[in-house]
mmCIF file of the N, C-alpha and C atoms, coordinates in Angstrom:
data_MODEL
# 
_entry.id   MODEL 
# 
loop_
_atom_site.group_PDB 
_atom_site.id 
_atom_site.type_symbol 
_atom_site.label_atom_id 
_atom_site.label_alt_id 
_atom_site.label_comp_id 
_atom_site.label_asym_id 
_atom_site.label_entity_id 
_atom_site.label_seq_id 
_atom_site.pdbx_PDB_ins_code 
_atom_site.Cartn_x 
_atom_site.Cartn_y 
_atom_site.Cartn_z 
_atom_site.occupancy 
_atom_site.B_iso_or_equiv 
_atom_site.pdbx_formal_charge 
_atom_site.auth_seq_id 
_atom_site.auth_comp_id 
_atom_site.auth_asym_id 
_atom_site.auth_atom_id 
_atom_site.pdbx_PDB_model_num 
ATOM 1   N N  . MET A 1 1  ? 0.523   -14.915 -9.430 1.00 0.00 ? 1  MET A N  1 
ATOM 2   C CA . MET A 1 1  ? 0.200   -13.527 -9.731 1.00 0.00 ? 1  MET A CA 1 
ATOM 3   C C  . MET A 1 1  ? 0.075   -12.734 -8.436 1.00 0.00 ? 1  MET A C  1 
ATOM 4   N N  . GLY A 1 2  ? -0.912  -12.997 -7.629 1.00 0.00 ? 2  GLY A N  1 
ATOM 5   C CA . GLY A 1 2  ? -1.094  -12.247 -6.398 1.00 0.00 ? 2  GLY A CA 1 
ATOM 6   C C  . GLY A 1 2  ? -2.468  -11.621 -6.309 1.00 0.00 ? 2  GLY A C  1 
ATOM 7   N N  . ARG A 1 3  ? -2.628  -10.814 -5.289 1.00 0.00 ? 3  ARG A N  1 
ATOM 8   C CA . ARG A 1 3  ? -3.893  -10.105 -5.075 1.00 0.00 ? 3  ARG A CA 1 
ATOM 9   C C  . ARG A 1 3  ? -3.642  -8.612  -5.212 1.00 0.00 ? 3  ARG A C  1 
ATOM 10  N N  . GLU A 1 4  ? -4.507  -7.973  -5.990 1.00 0.00 ? 4  GLU A N  1 
ATOM 11  C CA . GLU A 1 4  ? -4.366  -6.545  -6.255 1.00 0.00 ? 4  GLU A CA 1 
ATOM 12  C C  . GLU A 1 4  ? -5.482  -5.775  -5.564 1.00 0.00 ? 4  GLU A C  1 
ATOM 13  N N  . TYR A 1 5  ? -5.137  -4.617  -5.049 1.00 0.00 ? 5  TYR A N  1 
ATOM 14  C CA . TYR A 1 5  ? -6.098  -3.781  -4.330 1.00 0.00 ? 5  TYR A CA 1 
ATOM 15  C C  . TYR A 1 5  ? -5.965  -2.323  -4.752 1.00 0.00 ? 5  TYR A C  1 
ATOM 16  N N  . ARG A 1 6  ? -7.086  -1.626  -4.693 1.00 0.00 ? 6  ARG A N  1 
ATOM 17  C CA . ARG A 1 6  ? -7.103  -0.170  -4.800 1.00 0.00 ? 6  ARG A CA 1 
ATOM 18  C C  . ARG A 1 6  ? -7.549  0.349   -3.448 1.00 0.00 ? 6  ARG A C  1 
ATOM 19  N N  . ILE A 1 7  ? -6.799  1.260   -2.905 1.00 0.00 ? 7  ILE A N  1 
ATOM 20  C CA . ILE A 1 7  ? -7.145  1.943   -1.661 1.00 0.00 ? 7  ILE A CA 1 
ATOM 21  C C  . ILE A 1 7  ? -7.477  3.368   -2.083 1.00 0.00 ? 7  ILE A C  1 
ATOM 22  N N  . ARG A 1 8  ? -8.767  3.667   -2.146 1.00 0.00 ? 8  ARG A N  1 
ATOM 23  C CA . ARG A 1 8  ? -9.214  4.974   -2.655 1.00 0.00 ? 8  ARG A CA 1 
ATOM 24  C C  . ARG A 1 8  ? -9.567  5.906   -1.499 1.00 0.00 ? 8  ARG A C  1 
ATOM 25  N N  . TRP A 1 9  ? -9.080  7.108   -1.614 1.00 0.00 ? 9  TRP A N  1 
ATOM 26  C CA . TRP A 1 9  ? -9.390  8.153   -0.642 1.00 0.00 ? 9  TRP A CA 1 
ATOM 27  C C  . TRP A 1 9  ? -9.054  9.489   -1.280 1.00 0.00 ? 9  TRP A C  1 
ATOM 28  N N  . GLU A 1 10 ? -9.582  10.537  -0.722 1.00 0.00 ? 10 GLU A N  1 
ATOM 29  C CA . GLU A 1 10 ? -9.339  11.865  -1.271 1.00 0.00 ? 10 GLU A CA 1 
ATOM 30  C C  . GLU A 1 10 ? -7.999  12.377  -0.746 1.00 0.00 ? 10 GLU A C  1 
ATOM 31  N N  . ARG A 1 11 ? -6.976  12.236  -1.577 1.00 0.00 ? 11 ARG A N  1 
ATOM 32  C CA . ARG A 1 11 ? -5.646  12.708  -1.176 1.00 0.00 ? 11 ARG A CA 1 
ATOM 33  C C  . ARG A 1 11 ? -5.630  14.228  -1.195 1.00 0.00 ? 11 ARG A C  1 
ATOM 34  N N  . PRO A 1 12 ? -5.184  14.841  -0.097 1.00 0.00 ? 12 PRO A N  1 
ATOM 35  C CA . PRO A 1 12 ? -5.113  16.300  -0.065 1.00 0.00 ? 12 PRO A CA 1 
ATOM 36  C C  . PRO A 1 12 ? -4.121  16.812  -1.112 1.00 0.00 ? 12 PRO A C  1 
ATOM 37  N N  . LYS A 1 13 ? -4.421  17.964  -1.636 1.00 0.00 ? 13 LYS A N  1 
ATOM 38  C CA . LYS A 1 13 ? -3.516  18.581  -2.601 1.00 0.00 ? 13 LYS A CA 1 
ATOM 39  C C  . LYS A 1 13 ? -2.151  18.762  -1.941 1.00 0.00 ? 13 LYS A C  1 
ATOM 40  N N  . GLY A 1 14 ? -1.110  18.365  -2.611 1.00 0.00 ? 14 GLY A N  1 
ATOM 41  C CA . GLY A 1 14 ? 0.234   18.496  -2.071 1.00 0.00 ? 14 GLY A CA 1 
ATOM 42  C C  . GLY A 1 14 ? 0.634   17.393  -1.103 1.00 0.00 ? 14 GLY A C  1 
ATOM 43  N N  . HIS A 1 15 ? -0.213  16.379  -0.950 1.00 0.00 ? 15 HIS A N  1 
ATOM 44  C CA . HIS A 1 15 ? 0.111   15.268  -0.043 1.00 0.00 ? 15 HIS A CA 1 
ATOM 45  C C  . HIS A 1 15 ? 1.429   14.621  -0.476 1.00 0.00 ? 15 HIS A C  1 
ATOM 46  N N  . ASP A 1 16 ? 2.339   14.504  0.459  1.00 0.00 ? 16 ASP A N  1 
ATOM 47  C CA . ASP A 1 16 ? 3.642   13.892  0.195  1.00 0.00 ? 16 ASP A CA 1 
ATOM 48  C C  . ASP A 1 16 ? 3.728   12.579  0.968  1.00 0.00 ? 16 ASP A C  1 
ATOM 49  N N  . PRO A 1 17 ? 3.755   11.444  0.278  1.00 0.00 ? 17 PRO A N  1 
ATOM 50  C CA . PRO A 1 17 ? 3.777   10.152  0.965  1.00 0.00 ? 17 PRO A CA 1 
ATOM 51  C C  . PRO A 1 17 ? 5.168   9.722   1.441  1.00 0.00 ? 17 PRO A C  1 
ATOM 52  N N  . TYR A 1 18 ? 6.148   10.612  1.418  1.00 0.00 ? 18 TYR A N  1 
ATOM 53  C CA . TYR A 1 18 ? 7.524   10.250  1.768  1.00 0.00 ? 18 TYR A CA 1 
ATOM 54  C C  . TYR A 1 18 ? 7.617   9.573   3.135  1.00 0.00 ? 18 TYR A C  1 
ATOM 55  N N  . GLY A 1 19 ? 6.960   10.127  4.143  1.00 0.00 ? 19 GLY A N  1 
ATOM 56  C CA . GLY A 1 19 ? 7.008   9.543   5.484  1.00 0.00 ? 19 GLY A CA 1 
ATOM 57  C C  . GLY A 1 19 ? 6.490   8.118   5.501  1.00 0.00 ? 19 GLY A C  1 
ATOM 58  N N  . LEU A 1 20 ? 5.393   7.883   4.798  1.00 0.00 ? 20 LEU A N  1 
ATOM 59  C CA . LEU A 1 20 ? 4.841   6.529   4.692  1.00 0.00 ? 20 LEU A CA 1 
ATOM 60  C C  . LEU A 1 20 ? 5.834   5.598   4.012  1.00 0.00 ? 20 LEU A C  1 
ATOM 61  N N  . LEU A 1 21 ? 6.372   6.028   2.902  1.00 0.00 ? 21 LEU A N  1 
ATOM 62  C CA . LEU A 1 21 ? 7.254   5.166   2.121  1.00 0.00 ? 21 LEU A CA 1 
ATOM 63  C C  . LEU A 1 21 ? 8.512   4.783   2.894  1.00 0.00 ? 21 LEU A C  1 
ATOM 64  N N  . MET A 1 22 ? 8.960   5.655   3.772  1.00 0.00 ? 22 MET A N  1 
ATOM 65  C CA . MET A 1 22 ? 10.151  5.361   4.572  1.00 0.00 ? 22 MET A CA 1 
ATOM 66  C C  . MET A 1 22 ? 9.863   4.337   5.678  1.00 0.00 ? 22 MET A C  1 
ATOM 67  N N  . LYS A 1 23 ? 8.596   4.152   6.035  1.00 0.00 ? 23 LYS A N  1 
ATOM 68  C CA . LYS A 1 23 ? 8.205   3.182   7.071  1.00 0.00 ? 23 LYS A CA 1 
ATOM 69  C C  . LYS A 1 23 ? 8.001   1.770   6.518  1.00 0.00 ? 23 LYS A C  1 
ATOM 70  N N  . LEU A 1 24 ? 7.865   1.646   5.214  1.00 0.00 ? 24 LEU A N  1 
ATOM 71  C CA . LEU A 1 24 ? 7.523   0.361   4.608  1.00 0.00 ? 24 LEU A CA 1 
ATOM 72  C C  . LEU A 1 24 ? 8.624   -0.679  4.802  1.00 0.00 ? 24 LEU A C  1 
ATOM 73  N N  . PRO A 1 25 ? 8.225   -1.923  5.088  1.00 0.00 ? 25 PRO A N  1 
ATOM 74  C CA . PRO A 1 25 ? 9.218   -2.996  5.161  1.00 0.00 ? 25 PRO A CA 1 
ATOM 75  C C  . PRO A 1 25 ? 9.749   -3.303  3.759  1.00 0.00 ? 25 PRO A C  1 
ATOM 76  N N  . SER A 1 26 ? 10.902  -3.904  3.697  1.00 0.00 ? 26 SER A N  1 
ATOM 77  C CA . SER A 1 26 ? 11.486  -4.258  2.405  1.00 0.00 ? 26 SER A CA 1 
ATOM 78  C C  . SER A 1 26 ? 10.531  -5.157  1.620  1.00 0.00 ? 26 SER A C  1 
ATOM 79  N N  . PRO A 1 27 ? 10.305  -4.836  0.342  1.00 0.00 ? 27 PRO A N  1 
ATOM 80  C CA . PRO A 1 27 ? 9.418   -5.664  -0.471 1.00 0.00 ? 27 PRO A CA 1 
ATOM 81  C C  . PRO A 1 27 ? 10.129  -6.853  -1.126 1.00 0.00 ? 27 PRO A C  1 
ATOM 82  N N  . ILE A 1 28 ? 11.389  -7.072  -0.768 1.00 0.00 ? 28 ILE A N  1 
ATOM 83  C CA . ILE A 1 28 ? 12.168  -8.137  -1.400 1.00 0.00 ? 28 ILE A CA 1 
ATOM 84  C C  . ILE A 1 28 ? 12.458  -9.251  -0.395 1.00 0.00 ? 28 ILE A C  1 
ATOM 85  N N  . ALA A 1 29 ? 12.087  -10.466 -0.749 1.00 0.00 ? 29 ALA A N  1 
ATOM 86  C CA . ALA A 1 29 ? 12.319  -11.649 0.091  1.00 0.00 ? 29 ALA A CA 1 
ATOM 87  C C  . ALA A 1 29 ? 13.642  -12.301 -0.307 1.00 0.00 ? 29 ALA A C  1 
ATOM 88  N N  . PRO A 1 30 ? 14.153  -13.182 0.549  1.00 0.00 ? 30 PRO A N  1 
ATOM 89  C CA . PRO A 1 30 ? 15.352  -13.941 0.168  1.00 0.00 ? 30 PRO A CA 1 
ATOM 90  C C  . PRO A 1 30 ? 15.145  -14.601 -1.200 1.00 0.00 ? 30 PRO A C  1 
ATOM 91  N N  . GLY A 1 31 ? 16.194  -14.641 -1.974 1.00 0.00 ? 31 GLY A N  1 
ATOM 92  C CA . GLY A 1 31 ? 16.078  -15.177 -3.330 1.00 0.00 ? 31 GLY A CA 1 
ATOM 93  C C  . GLY A 1 31 ? 15.596  -14.129 -4.311 1.00 0.00 ? 31 GLY A C  1 
ATOM 94  N N  . LEU A 1 32 ? 15.532  -12.868 -3.859 1.00 0.00 ? 32 LEU A N  1 
ATOM 95  C CA . LEU A 1 32 ? 15.117  -11.726 -4.683 1.00 0.00 ? 32 LEU A CA 1 
ATOM 96  C C  . LEU A 1 32 ? 13.691  -11.843 -5.208 1.00 0.00 ? 32 LEU A C  1 
ATOM 97  N N  . ARG A 1 33 ? 12.824  -12.487 -4.443 1.00 0.00 ? 33 ARG A N  1 
ATOM 98  C CA . ARG A 1 33 ? 11.404  -12.565 -4.827 1.00 0.00 ? 33 ARG A CA 1 
ATOM 99  C C  . ARG A 1 33 ? 10.683  -11.338 -4.287 1.00 0.00 ? 33 ARG A C  1 
ATOM 100 N N  . GLU A 1 34 ? 9.826   -10.762 -5.100 1.00 0.00 ? 34 GLU A N  1 
ATOM 101 C CA . GLU A 1 34 ? 9.078   -9.574  -4.691 1.00 0.00 ? 34 GLU A CA 1 
ATOM 102 C C  . GLU A 1 34 ? 7.896   -9.985  -3.822 1.00 0.00 ? 34 GLU A C  1 
ATOM 103 N N  . ILE A 1 35 ? 7.801   -9.385  -2.633 1.00 0.00 ? 35 ILE A N  1 
ATOM 104 C CA . ILE A 1 35 ? 6.723   -9.683  -1.686 1.00 0.00 ? 35 ILE A CA 1 
ATOM 105 C C  . ILE A 1 35 ? 5.476   -8.887  -2.040 1.00 0.00 ? 35 ILE A C  1 
ATOM 106 N N  . TYR A 1 36 ? 5.654   -7.605  -2.300 1.00 0.00 ? 36 TYR A N  1 
ATOM 107 C CA . TYR A 1 36 ? 4.545   -6.716  -2.645 1.00 0.00 ? 36 TYR A CA 1 
ATOM 108 C C  . TYR A 1 36 ? 5.078   -5.585  -3.511 1.00 0.00 ? 36 TYR A C  1 
ATOM 109 N N  . ASN A 1 37 ? 4.151   -4.852  -4.107 1.00 0.00 ? 37 ASN A N  1 
ATOM 110 C CA . ASN A 1 37 ? 4.496   -3.654  -4.859 1.00 0.00 ? 37 ASN A CA 1 
ATOM 111 C C  . ASN A 1 37 ? 3.344   -2.680  -4.717 1.00 0.00 ? 37 ASN A C  1 
ATOM 112 N N  . TYR A 1 38 ? 3.568   -1.437  -5.087 1.00 0.00 ? 38 TYR A N  1 
ATOM 113 C CA . TYR A 1 38 ? 2.550   -0.404  -4.915 1.00 0.00 ? 38 TYR A CA 1 
ATOM 114 C C  . TYR A 1 38 ? 2.783   0.733   -5.897 1.00 0.00 ? 38 TYR A C  1 
ATOM 115 N N  . SER A 1 39 ? 1.758   1.557   -6.038 1.00 0.00 ? 39 SER A N  1 
ATOM 116 C CA . SER A 1 39 ? 1.846   2.813   -6.779 1.00 0.00 ? 39 SER A CA 1 
ATOM 117 C C  . SER A 1 39 ? 1.055   3.850   -6.011 1.00 0.00 ? 39 SER A C  1 
ATOM 118 N N  . VAL A 1 40 ? 1.546   5.073   -6.016 1.00 0.00 ? 40 VAL A N  1 
ATOM 119 C CA . VAL A 1 40 ? 0.814   6.200   -5.449 1.00 0.00 ? 40 VAL A CA 1 
ATOM 120 C C  . VAL A 1 40 ? 0.031   6.820   -6.601 1.00 0.00 ? 40 VAL A C  1 
ATOM 121 N N  . LEU A 1 41 ? -1.281  6.895   -6.446 1.00 0.00 ? 41 LEU A N  1 
ATOM 122 C CA . LEU A 1 41 ? -2.166  7.405   -7.488 1.00 0.00 ? 41 LEU A CA 1 
ATOM 123 C C  . LEU A 1 41 ? -2.822  8.703   -7.038 1.00 0.00 ? 41 LEU A C  1 
ATOM 124 N N  . ASP A 1 42 ? -3.422  9.416   -7.964 1.00 0.00 ? 42 ASP A N  1 
ATOM 125 C CA . ASP A 1 42 ? -4.108  10.669  -7.619 1.00 0.00 ? 42 ASP A CA 1 
ATOM 126 C C  . ASP A 1 42 ? -5.225  10.455  -6.609 1.00 0.00 ? 42 ASP A C  1 
ATOM 127 N N  . ASP A 1 43 ? -5.900  9.309   -6.693 1.00 0.00 ? 43 ASP A N  1 
ATOM 128 C CA . ASP A 1 43 ? -7.046  9.056   -5.810 1.00 0.00 ? 43 ASP A CA 1 
ATOM 129 C C  . ASP A 1 43 ? -6.757  7.975   -4.771 1.00 0.00 ? 43 ASP A C  1 
ATOM 130 N N  . GLY A 1 44 ? -5.495  7.748   -4.457 1.00 0.00 ? 44 GLY A N  1 
ATOM 131 C CA . GLY A 1 44 ? -5.170  6.766   -3.427 1.00 0.00 ? 44 GLY A CA 1 
ATOM 132 C C  . GLY A 1 44 ? -3.933  5.959   -3.761 1.00 0.00 ? 44 GLY A C  1 
ATOM 133 N N  . PHE A 1 45 ? -4.033  4.661   -3.499 1.00 0.00 ? 45 PHE A N  1 
ATOM 134 C CA . PHE A 1 45 ? -2.902  3.766   -3.707 1.00 0.00 ? 45 PHE A CA 1 
ATOM 135 C C  . PHE A 1 45 ? -3.341  2.510   -4.449 1.00 0.00 ? 45 PHE A C  1 
ATOM 136 N N  . TYR A 1 46 ? -2.422  1.951   -5.188 1.00 0.00 ? 46 TYR A N  1 
ATOM 137 C CA . TYR A 1 46 ? -2.565  0.618   -5.770 1.00 0.00 ? 46 TYR A CA 1 
ATOM 138 C C  . TYR A 1 46 ? -1.597  -0.260  -4.988 1.00 0.00 ? 46 TYR A C  1 
ATOM 139 N N  . PHE A 1 47 ? -2.022  -1.474  -4.623 1.00 0.00 ? 47 PHE A N  1 
ATOM 140 C CA . PHE A 1 47 ? -1.181  -2.384  -3.852 1.00 0.00 ? 47 PHE A CA 1 
ATOM 141 C C  . PHE A 1 47 ? -1.354  -3.792  -4.395 1.00 0.00 ? 47 PHE A C  1 
ATOM 142 N N  . VAL A 1 48 ? -0.252  -4.494  -4.589 1.00 0.00 ? 48 VAL A N  1 
ATOM 143 C CA . VAL A 1 48 ? -0.322  -5.897  -5.002 1.00 0.00 ? 48 VAL A CA 1 
ATOM 144 C C  . VAL A 1 48 ? 0.495   -6.737  -4.025 1.00 0.00 ? 48 VAL A C  1 
ATOM 145 N N  . ASP A 1 49 ? -0.145  -7.771  -3.510 1.00 0.00 ? 49 ASP A N  1 
ATOM 146 C CA . ASP A 1 49 ? 0.476   -8.746  -2.616 1.00 0.00 ? 49 ASP A CA 1 
ATOM 147 C C  . ASP A 1 49 ? 0.790   -9.970  -3.474 1.00 0.00 ? 49 ASP A C  1 
ATOM 148 N N  . HIS A 1 50 ? 2.066   -10.299 -3.614 1.00 0.00 ? 50 HIS A N  1 
ATOM 149 C CA . HIS A 1 50 ? 2.467   -11.419 -4.462 1.00 0.00 ? 50 HIS A CA 1 
ATOM 150 C C  . HIS A 1 50 ? 2.386   -12.769 -3.749 1.00 0.00 ? 50 HIS A C  1 
ATOM 151 N N  . LEU A 1 51 ? 1.806   -12.780 -2.547 1.00 0.00 ? 51 LEU A N  1 
ATOM 152 C CA . LEU A 1 51 ? 1.558   -14.010 -1.787 1.00 0.00 ? 51 LEU A CA 1 
ATOM 153 C C  . LEU A 1 51 ? 2.848   -14.775 -1.477 1.00 0.00 ? 51 LEU A C  1 
ATOM 154 N N  . VAL A 1 52 ? 3.911   -14.030 -1.222 1.00 0.00 ? 52 VAL A N  1 
ATOM 155 C CA . VAL A 1 52 ? 5.215   -14.605 -0.896 1.00 0.00 ? 52 VAL A CA 1 
ATOM 156 C C  . VAL A 1 52 ? 5.438   -14.630 0.611  1.00 0.00 ? 52 VAL A C  1 
ATOM 157 N N  . ASP A 1 53 ? 5.068   -13.521 1.275  1.00 0.00 ? 53 ASP A N  1 
ATOM 158 C CA . ASP A 1 53 ? 5.287   -13.372 2.720  1.00 0.00 ? 53 ASP A CA 1 
ATOM 159 C C  . ASP A 1 53 ? 4.098   -12.597 3.292  1.00 0.00 ? 53 ASP A C  1 
ATOM 160 N N  . PRO A 1 54 ? 3.053   -13.302 3.762  1.00 0.00 ? 54 PRO A N  1 
ATOM 161 C CA . PRO A 1 54 ? 1.835   -12.635 4.227  1.00 0.00 ? 54 PRO A CA 1 
ATOM 162 C C  . PRO A 1 54 ? 2.069   -11.632 5.356  1.00 0.00 ? 54 PRO A C  1 
ATOM 163 N N  . LYS A 1 55 ? 2.984   -11.917 6.257  1.00 0.00 ? 55 LYS A N  1 
ATOM 164 C CA . LYS A 1 55 ? 3.235   -11.013 7.382  1.00 0.00 ? 55 LYS A CA 1 
ATOM 165 C C  . LYS A 1 55 ? 3.780   -9.668  6.893  1.00 0.00 ? 55 LYS A C  1 
ATOM 166 N N  . THR A 1 56 ? 4.774   -9.699  6.025  1.00 0.00 ? 56 THR A N  1 
ATOM 167 C CA . THR A 1 56 ? 5.372   -8.464  5.517  1.00 0.00 ? 56 THR A CA 1 
ATOM 168 C C  . THR A 1 56 ? 4.391   -7.702  4.637  1.00 0.00 ? 56 THR A C  1 
ATOM 169 N N  . ALA A 1 57 ? 3.705   -8.402  3.745  1.00 0.00 ? 57 ALA A N  1 
ATOM 170 C CA . ALA A 1 57 ? 2.732   -7.745  2.870  1.00 0.00 ? 57 ALA A CA 1 
ATOM 171 C C  . ALA A 1 57 ? 1.594   -7.150  3.689  1.00 0.00 ? 57 ALA A C  1 
ATOM 172 N N  . GLY A 1 58 ? 1.140   -7.866  4.711  1.00 0.00 ? 58 GLY A N  1 
ATOM 173 C CA . GLY A 1 58 ? 0.070   -7.362  5.573  1.00 0.00 ? 58 GLY A CA 1 
ATOM 174 C C  . GLY A 1 58 ? 0.480   -6.114  6.323  1.00 0.00 ? 58 GLY A C  1 
ATOM 175 N N  . MET A 1 59 ? 1.721   -6.079  6.795  1.00 0.00 ? 59 MET A N  1 
ATOM 176 C CA . MET A 1 59 ? 2.217   -4.905  7.501  1.00 0.00 ? 59 MET A CA 1 
ATOM 177 C C  . MET A 1 59 ? 2.264   -3.697  6.560  1.00 0.00 ? 59 MET A C  1 
ATOM 178 N N  . ALA A 1 60 ? 2.739   -3.914  5.340  1.00 0.00 ? 60 ALA A N  1 
ATOM 179 C CA . ALA A 1 60 ? 2.797   -2.828  4.364  1.00 0.00 ? 60 ALA A CA 1 
ATOM 180 C C  . ALA A 1 60 ? 1.387   -2.346  4.006  1.00 0.00 ? 60 ALA A C  1 
ATOM 181 N N  . PHE A 1 61 ? 0.477   -3.284  3.770  1.00 0.00 ? 61 PHE A N  1 
ATOM 182 C CA . PHE A 1 61 ? -0.899  -2.926  3.421  1.00 0.00 ? 61 PHE A CA 1 
ATOM 183 C C  . PHE A 1 61 ? -1.532  -2.088  4.531  1.00 0.00 ? 61 PHE A C  1 
ATOM 184 N N  . LYS A 1 62 ? -1.320  -2.494  5.778  1.00 0.00 ? 62 LYS A N  1 
ATOM 185 C CA . LYS A 1 62 ? -1.860  -1.751  6.920  1.00 0.00 ? 62 LYS A CA 1 
ATOM 186 C C  . LYS A 1 62 ? -1.309  -0.331  6.954  1.00 0.00 ? 62 LYS A C  1 
ATOM 187 N N  . LEU A 1 63 ? -0.036  -0.152  6.652  1.00 0.00 ? 63 LEU A N  1 
ATOM 188 C CA . LEU A 1 63 ? 0.545   1.194   6.636  1.00 0.00 ? 63 LEU A CA 1 
ATOM 189 C C  . LEU A 1 63 ? -0.125  2.071   5.581  1.00 0.00 ? 63 LEU A C  1 
ATOM 190 N N  . PHE A 1 64 ? -0.435  1.508   4.416  1.00 0.00 ? 64 PHE A N  1 
ATOM 191 C CA . PHE A 1 64 ? -1.130  2.279   3.379  1.00 0.00 ? 64 PHE A CA 1 
ATOM 192 C C  . PHE A 1 64 ? -2.537  2.662   3.838  1.00 0.00 ? 64 PHE A C  1 
ATOM 193 N N  . VAL A 1 65 ? -3.252  1.722   4.431  1.00 0.00 ? 65 VAL A N  1 
ATOM 194 C CA . VAL A 1 65 ? -4.606  2.010   4.917  1.00 0.00 ? 65 VAL A CA 1 
ATOM 195 C C  . VAL A 1 65 ? -4.557  3.050   6.035  1.00 0.00 ? 65 VAL A C  1 
ATOM 196 N N  . ASP A 1 66 ? -3.627  2.904   6.961  1.00 0.00 ? 66 ASP A N  1 
ATOM 197 C CA . ASP A 1 66 ? -3.490  3.878   8.050  1.00 0.00 ? 66 ASP A CA 1 
ATOM 198 C C  . ASP A 1 66 ? -3.189  5.273   7.518  1.00 0.00 ? 66 ASP A C  1 
ATOM 199 N N  . GLU A 1 67 ? -2.352  5.353   6.493  1.00 0.00 ? 67 GLU A N  1 
ATOM 200 C CA . GLU A 1 67 ? -2.034  6.654   5.888  1.00 0.00 ? 67 GLU A CA 1 
ATOM 201 C C  . GLU A 1 67 ? -3.299  7.286   5.317  1.00 0.00 ? 67 GLU A C  1 
ATOM 202 N N  . ALA A 1 68 ? -4.082  6.501   4.609  1.00 0.00 ? 68 ALA A N  1 
ATOM 203 C CA . ALA A 1 68 ? -5.325  7.018   4.036  1.00 0.00 ? 68 ALA A CA 1 
ATOM 204 C C  . ALA A 1 68 ? -6.277  7.484   5.133  1.00 0.00 ? 68 ALA A C  1 
ATOM 205 N N  . LEU A 1 69 ? -6.443  6.672   6.168  1.00 0.00 ? 69 LEU A N  1 
ATOM 206 C CA . LEU A 1 69 ? -7.363  7.025   7.258  1.00 0.00 ? 69 LEU A CA 1 
ATOM 207 C C  . LEU A 1 69 ? -6.889  8.233   8.062  1.00 0.00 ? 69 LEU A C  1 
ATOM 208 N N  . SER A 1 70 ? -5.603  8.493   8.067  1.00 0.00 ? 70 SER A N  1 
ATOM 209 C CA . SER A 1 70 ? -5.099  9.653   8.813  1.00 0.00 ? 70 SER A CA 1 
ATOM 210 C C  . SER A 1 70 ? -5.392  10.969  8.096  1.00 0.00 ? 70 SER A C  1 
ATOM 211 N N  . HIS A 1 71 ? -5.799  10.887  6.821  1.00 0.00 ? 71 HIS A N  1 
ATOM 212 C CA . HIS A 1 71 ? -6.084  12.097  6.045  1.00 0.00 ? 71 HIS A CA 1 
ATOM 213 C C  . HIS A 1 71 ? -7.530  12.185  5.573  1.00 0.00 ? 71 HIS A C  1 
ATOM 214 N N  . SER A 1 72 ? -8.288  11.108  5.706  1.00 0.00 ? 72 SER A N  1 
ATOM 215 C CA . SER A 1 72 ? -9.644  11.088  5.157  1.00 0.00 ? 72 SER A CA 1 
ATOM 216 C C  . SER A 1 72 ? -10.555 10.238  6.038  1.00 0.00 ? 72 SER A C  1 
ATOM 217 N N  . ALA A 1 73 ? -11.774 10.705  6.229  1.00 0.00 ? 73 ALA A N  1 
ATOM 218 C CA . ALA A 1 73 ? -12.743 9.956   7.032  1.00 0.00 ? 73 ALA A CA 1 
ATOM 219 C C  . ALA A 1 73 ? -13.326 8.781   6.251  1.00 0.00 ? 73 ALA A C  1 
ATOM 220 N N  . GLU A 1 74 ? -13.201 8.829   4.933  1.00 0.00 ? 74 GLU A N  1 
ATOM 221 C CA . GLU A 1 74 ? -13.768 7.769   4.101  1.00 0.00 ? 74 GLU A CA 1 
ATOM 222 C C  . GLU A 1 74 ? -12.686 7.161   3.222  1.00 0.00 ? 74 GLU A C  1 
ATOM 223 N N  . VAL A 1 75 ? -12.514 5.856   3.358  1.00 0.00 ? 75 VAL A N  1 
ATOM 224 C CA . VAL A 1 75 ? -11.539 5.110   2.569  1.00 0.00 ? 75 VAL A CA 1 
ATOM 225 C C  . VAL A 1 75 ? -12.248 3.888   1.997  1.00 0.00 ? 75 VAL A C  1 
ATOM 226 N N  . THR A 1 76 ? -12.050 3.634   0.723  1.00 0.00 ? 76 THR A N  1 
ATOM 227 C CA . THR A 1 76 ? -12.638 2.471   0.068  1.00 0.00 ? 76 THR A CA 1 
ATOM 228 C C  . THR A 1 76 ? -11.520 1.538   -0.369 1.00 0.00 ? 76 THR A C  1 
ATOM 229 N N  . ILE A 1 77 ? -11.659 0.275   -0.006 1.00 0.00 ? 77 ILE A N  1 
ATOM 230 C CA . ILE A 1 77 ? -10.681 -0.733  -0.407 1.00 0.00 ? 77 ILE A CA 1 
ATOM 231 C C  . ILE A 1 77 ? -11.401 -1.738  -1.284 1.00 0.00 ? 77 ILE A C  1 
ATOM 232 N N  . GLU A 1 78 ? -10.866 -1.958  -2.477 1.00 0.00 ? 78 GLU A N  1 
ATOM 233 C CA . GLU A 1 78 ? -11.472 -2.941  -3.367 1.00 0.00 ? 78 GLU A CA 1 
ATOM 234 C C  . GLU A 1 78 ? -10.403 -3.867  -3.928 1.00 0.00 ? 78 GLU A C  1 
ATOM 235 N N  . GLU A 1 79 ? -10.747 -5.146  -3.997 1.00 0.00 ? 79 GLU A N  1 
ATOM 236 C CA . GLU A 1 79 ? -9.850  -6.104  -4.639 1.00 0.00 ? 79 GLU A CA 1 
ATOM 237 C C  . GLU A 1 79 ? -10.138 -6.058  -6.133 1.00 0.00 ? 79 GLU A C  1 
ATOM 238 N N  . ILE A 1 80 ? -9.100  -5.958  -6.927 1.00 0.00 ? 80 ILE A N  1 
ATOM 239 C CA . ILE A 1 80 ? -9.289  -5.859  -8.385 1.00 0.00 ? 80 ILE A CA 1 
ATOM 240 C C  . ILE A 1 80 ? -8.682  -7.056  -9.094 1.00 0.00 ? 80 ILE A C  1 
# 
């Protein structure tokens, strides 16, 4: 299954995550296995690490957290 996270922060009105999404590493591993997946939500991001490639998933997760911290002084990360 994997590990699921919510990255909650106050997204500014009109926030466009396009720049972040273009920086993300490929979520597909050899053999077409999904490394991670995500959703952009009104109050932050949903992220799931499928435990296929920790280095790639960790890099993607860090980019989501960095994006949140660049727009908000308070970010909450919870494993769900």
